[in-house]
C-alpha positions in Angstrom: 58.0 82.2 113.4 59.1 81.9 109.7 59.5 85.6 109.3 61.5 85.7 112.5 63.7 82.9 111.3 64.2 84.6 107.9 65.2 87.8 109.8 67.8 85.8 111.7 69.1 84.2 108.5 69.6 87.6 106.9 71.5 88.8 110.0 73.7 85.8 110.0 74.6 86.0 106.3 75.6 89.6 106.8 77.6 88.5 109.9 79.6 86.0 107.9 80.1 88.4 105.0 81.5 91.1 107.3 83.6 88.6 109.2 85.1 87.3 106.0 86.0 90.9 105.2 87.7 91.1 108.6 90.1 88.4 107.4 90.8 90.3 104.2 91.4 93.6 106.1 93.4 91.7 108.7 95.7 90.4 106.0 96.0 93.8 104.5 96.9 95.2 107.9 99.8 92.7 108.1 101.1 94.0 104.8 101.1 97.6 106.2 102.7 96.2 109.4 99.8 97.4 111.6 100.4 95.7 115.0 97.7 93.1 115.5 97.0 93.4 119.2 97.0 97.2 119.0 94.6 97.0 116.1 92.3 94.8 118.1 92.6 97.1 121.2 91.6 100.2 119.2 88.9 98.3 117.4 87.1 97.5 120.7 88.0 100.7 122.4 86.2 102.7 119.7 83.3 100.2 119.4 82.8 100.4 123.2 82.8 104.2 123.1 80.3 104.3 120.3 77.9 102.0 122.2 78.3 103.7 125.6 75.8 106.5 125.1 73.1 103.9 124.2 73.9 101.5 127.0 75.3 103.3 130.1 71.8 104.0 131.6 70.9 100.3 131.4 74.3 99.3 132.8 73.8 101.6 135.8 70.2 100.3 136.2 71.3 96.6 136.0 74.6 97.1 137.8 73.7 94.6 140.6 72.8 91.9 138.0 76.0 92.6 136.0 78.3 92.4 139.1 76.5 89.2 140.3 77.4 87.6 137.0 80.7 89.4 136.3 82.6 86.1 136.2 80.5 84.8 133.4 80.8 88.1 131.5 84.5 88.1 131.9 84.7 84.6 130.4 82.6 85.8 127.4 84.9 88.9 127.0 88.2 87.0 127.2 87.2 84.3 124.8 85.7 86.6 122.2 87.3 90.0 122.5 90.7 89.3 124.1 91.6 86.0 122.5 89.6 85.3 119.3 90.0 88.7 117.6 93.6 89.1 118.6 94.5 85.6 117.3 92.8 86.3 113.9 94.9 89.5 113.3 98.1 87.9 114.6 97.8 84.6 112.7 97.2 86.5 109.4 100.8 87.7 109.6 101.8 84.1 109.0 99.0 82.3 107.1 96.8 82.6 104.0 93.3 84.0 104.3 91.9 80.8 102.7 93.5 78.6 105.4 92.1 80.9 108.1 88.5 80.9 106.9 88.6 77.1 106.2 89.7 76.5 109.8 87.0 78.9 111.1 84.4 76.9 109.3 84.9 74.0 111.8 83.6 76.2 114.6 79.9 74.9 114.3 81.1 71.4 115.0 83.1 72.6 118.0 80.1 74.6 119.3 78.1 71.4 119.3 80.9 69.5 121.0 81.5 72.1 123.7 77.7 72.4 124.3 77.5 68.7 125.0 80.5 68.8 127.4 79.0 71.7 129.3 75.6 70.0 129.5 73.9 72.6 127.3 73.0 69.9 124.7 73.4 66.1 124.6 75.9 64.4 122.2 75.8 61.3 120.2 78.1 59.2 117.9 77.5 61.4 114.9 78.7 64.5 116.7 81.8 62.6 118.0 82.7 61.3 114.5 82.0 64.8 113.1 84.5 66.4 115.5 87.1 63.8 114.6 86.7 64.4 110.8 86.7 68.2 111.2 89.9 68.0 113.3 91.5 65.9 110.5 90.5 68.6 108.1 92.1 71.2 110.2 95.3 69.1 110.5 95.4 68.8 106.7 95.5 72.6 106.5 97.9 73.1 109.4 100.4 70.5 108.1 99.7 71.3 104.4 99.4 67.5 103.9 103.1 67.1 104.7 103.8 64.3 107.3 107.2 65.7 107.9 105.6 68.7 109.5 104.1 66.4 112.2 107.3 64.4 112.5 109.4 67.5 113.0 106.7 69.5 114.8 107.4 72.3 112.4 104.0 74.0 112.5 103.3 77.4 111.2 102.7 79.6 114.2 99.8 81.4 112.5 98.0 78.1 112.0 98.4 77.1 115.7 97.3 80.5 116.9 94.3 80.4 114.6 93.4 77.0 116.1 93.5 78.5 119.6 91.2 81.3 118.6 88.8 78.9 116.9 88.3 77.0 120.1 87.9 80.3 122.1 85.1 81.5 119.8 83.3 78.1 119.9 83.4 78.3 123.7 82.1 81.9 123.6 79.2 80.9 121.3 78.2 77.9 123.3 78.3 79.8 126.6 76.3 82.7 125.0 73.2 80.4 124.7 73.7 78.9 128.2 72.0 81.7 130.0 69.0 84.0 129.6 69.9 87.6 130.2 68.2 90.5 132.1 69.9 93.0 129.8 69.2 93.9 126.2 71.5 92.4 123.5 73.2 95.8 122.8 74.0 96.2 126.5 75.2 92.6 126.6 77.6 93.4 123.8 78.9 96.5 125.6 79.5 94.5 128.8 81.3 91.8 126.9 83.4 94.4 125.1 84.4 96.1 128.4 85.1 92.8 130.0 87.4 91.7 127.2 89.0 95.1 126.8 90.2 95.1 130.4 92.3 92.0 129.7 93.4 93.3 126.3 95.0 96.5 127.8 98.2 94.8 129.2 98.7 92.9 125.9 98.5 96.2 124.0 101.0 97.8 126.4 103.3 94.9 126.1 103.2 95.1 122.3 104.0 98.8 122.4 106.9 98.2 124.7 108.4 95.8 122.1 108.5 98.7 119.7 105.4 97.9 117.7 103.9 101.3 117.4 100.7 102.4 115.5 101.5 104.8 112.6 98.5 107.1 112.1 97.8 107.2 108.4 95.3 106.3 105.7 95.9 102.5 105.9 95.3 102.5 109.7 92.3 104.8 109.6 90.6 102.8 106.8 91.4 99.5 108.5 90.2 100.7 111.9 87.0 102.2 110.4 86.1 98.8 108.8 86.8 96.6 111.7 85.0 98.8 114.2 81.8 99.3 112.2 81.3 96.0 110.3 83.0 92.9 112.0 83.0 94.8 115.3 79.7 96.3 116.1 77.4 95.1 113.3 78.5 91.4 113.2 78.7 91.0 116.9 75.3 92.4 117.4 73.9 90.4 114.5 75.5 87.2 115.9 74.0 87.7 119.3 70.7 88.5 117.8 70.8 85.5 115.5 71.8 83.1 118.3 69.0 84.5 120.4 66.4 83.7 117.6 67.5 80.3 116.3 70.1 79.0 118.8 73.9 78.6 118.8 74.0 75.3 116.8 71.8 76.5 113.9 73.5 79.9 113.9 76.9 78.2 113.8 76.1 76.5 110.5 76.2 80.0 108.8 79.9 80.1 109.5 80.3 77.7 106.6 79.7 80.7 104.3 83.0 82.2 105.4 85.2 79.9 103.3 83.1 80.9 100.3 83.2 84.6 100.9 86.7 84.7 102.2 88.3 82.5 99.5 86.7 84.5 96.7 87.9 87.8 98.1 91.4 86.4 98.9 91.8 85.0 95.3 90.7 88.3 93.8 92.5 90.7 96.1 95.7 88.8 97.1 96.0 86.3 94.3 96.0 83.5 96.8 96.0 79.9 95.4 93.5 77.2 96.4 95.9 74.3 97.1 95.4 70.5 97.3 95.7 70.6 101.1 92.9 73.2 101.1 90.7 70.8 99.1 91.5 67.8 101.4 90.9 69.8 104.5 87.6 71.1 103.1 86.4 67.6 102.3 87.0 66.4 105.8 85.5 69.5 107.3 82.4 69.2 105.2 82.1 65.5 106.1 82.4 66.4 109.8 79.8 69.1 109.6 77.4 66.8 107.8 77.7 64.1 110.4 77.4 66.6 113.3 74.2 68.0 111.8 72.6 64.6 112.1 72.3 65.3 115.8 69.9 68.2 115.0 67.9 66.0 112.6 67.6 63.1 115.0 66.5 65.3 117.9 64.1 67.4 115.9 
């Protein structure tokens, strides 16, 4: 069991490293004016095509099982592929990488909260207080510790969009552990990609109709190559595998590494500054995470 857990830990560390890199590449994509929804569409189109030769036989064999559970798979696809990944690329047009990865670090708390609401796992006072503290941390980052932002409702659209994506990913991760699957993890990933891609197509078409066209060149090719291979295929598979071994709540804790990886890369590559509102937000987020984890200790 220990070796199996260690294997999961390695996978989850690599997952957070690659996802942190996704924020960096996403920010770089905004500087090259690569349309965010189009980037997300091509990311999952190519990822799905790469996986198809390895999964289509099982998809055909298990087609009855897949169609009987298609509603559940559609929810997984929309929350992860359609919403979360699109919101990350879109929000980075308007916010710092450091703010984004700090907000993402609250997801473990929200996974526990959503799991309790859906009856996947019970809740207690520590989890409730943890959610409140983490939410306060996110508010510090969104408002940049400026009360006038709340009074005037002058929120940065990137912060709000990232918040929506954050909740979508927490819901996806909680639901992922809710069921046992009759298909392999790689086929599950393919089914989720296809389900999410279907709902991403009209958003992609709409973005193109607004004149946001992809320019095929070195920046786009390098960006697409990274997001398909690392945060796309590798991280999603590692995340599903890690959750399958140690569970959604324990796997979610590894997302706390993203602010570390992401902030270091953002400071080095983009000369971003770690501001006082980042520090205040981080303090409340860490406090919320610590309280929420008492739930695990008390039920162990």
